[in-house]
N, C-alpha and C positions, 0 to 999 in steps of 0.2 A: 607240731603239725598244724595246729590252728593258725599259727602265724603265717605259714605258707598258704593255707586255705584263704586267709584274709587278703594276702597279696593277690592271689588269683581271682578272688571276687572282684577286686577293684581294677584288675587288669583287663583292658579292652583289647583283645588280640585282633590286630589288623595286619594283614600281610602286605608286602610291597605292592603287589598287584591290586589290592583293595584300595590302597591310598593313591597309587601312581599308575592306574591302568592306561591313562592317556599317554604315558611315556615308556610303558613297558617294553615295547618293541626297541626303542632307542636304548633301554638299559641292556637288553639282550645284545644288541649290536656293539655296545661298548665292551661287554665281556669278550665277544668274539674279535673284536679290533685289537685287543691285547695279545691275542695268541701269536701272531708273527714275532712279536718283540719278545714274548716270554717263553716260547716254546720253539727250540731249534729245529725239531722234527717237523713241525708245522711249517716253518719258514722254508725248510728244505723241500718239502713236498710242493709248496707254492712255486718256488724257483724252478723245480723240474717241470711242472706244468708250463710255465712260461717258456722254457727252453724248447718243449715239444711243440708249442704253438709257433714259435719262431722257425723251427726246423720244418714243420708241416702246417703252413697256414691254412690249408684247406680244412684241416681238422677243426680249428677254431671257427671257421666259417660254417662248417656243418652243425656246430653246436649253437651258433649265434644267429642263425637265420632259419627261416621256415621253408626255404627253397630247397629242392632236391640237390643233392651233391654227389658227384662222381668221385669216389675215393679209390686210390690204388690199394693193392693188398697191404703194403706197408702203412699207408695212412689209416686203413681200418684197424690194424694192429695198435697203431698209435692212438686212435680214438678210443679203443678199449682200455689202453693203459691210462689215458687221461681221465676217462670215466671212473676207473678204479682208484686213481688218486683223488679225484673230487669226492668220491664216496668216503675215502679215509679222512679227508679234511672235514667233511660233514660230521663224521663219528667224533672227530676230535672236538669240533664246536659243540656238539650235544654233551660230550663229556665235561667240558669246561663249564657249560651252563648248569648242568647237574651238580658239579661240585660247588659252584657258586651258590646254588640253592641251599646246599647242605650247610656251607659257611654262614649264609644268611639265617638259616633255621637256628643255629647255635646262638647267634646274636639275638633272635627273638626270644629263645628260652632264657638267656641271661637277663634280657630286660624284663622278662616276666618274673625273675627271681627263682626259676626252676633249677638253673644250674649255677 
């Protein structure tokens, strides 16, 4: 036990954010950028959103501008679907970031000699 304590006393714990706070947003973006390649469901949702935008261009315009938009009933339904899909993508991004953090935590614990 004293051996582990000695390792811990000499170990200065620095998180990724501590060391690389200037590139943390870039790091998170790199985690998210891998999702379409690594996750077929994520890629499928992105493709569905693109299909909807092509079929209903006014829906994309309603999301990308600050101007009022006059949408038909079907376009409103499509807008709701797009928003739900975008929320799902956001959930998947947050999950990927969370699990990447868990993975990194294990690495820190191993580096510290705790695991």
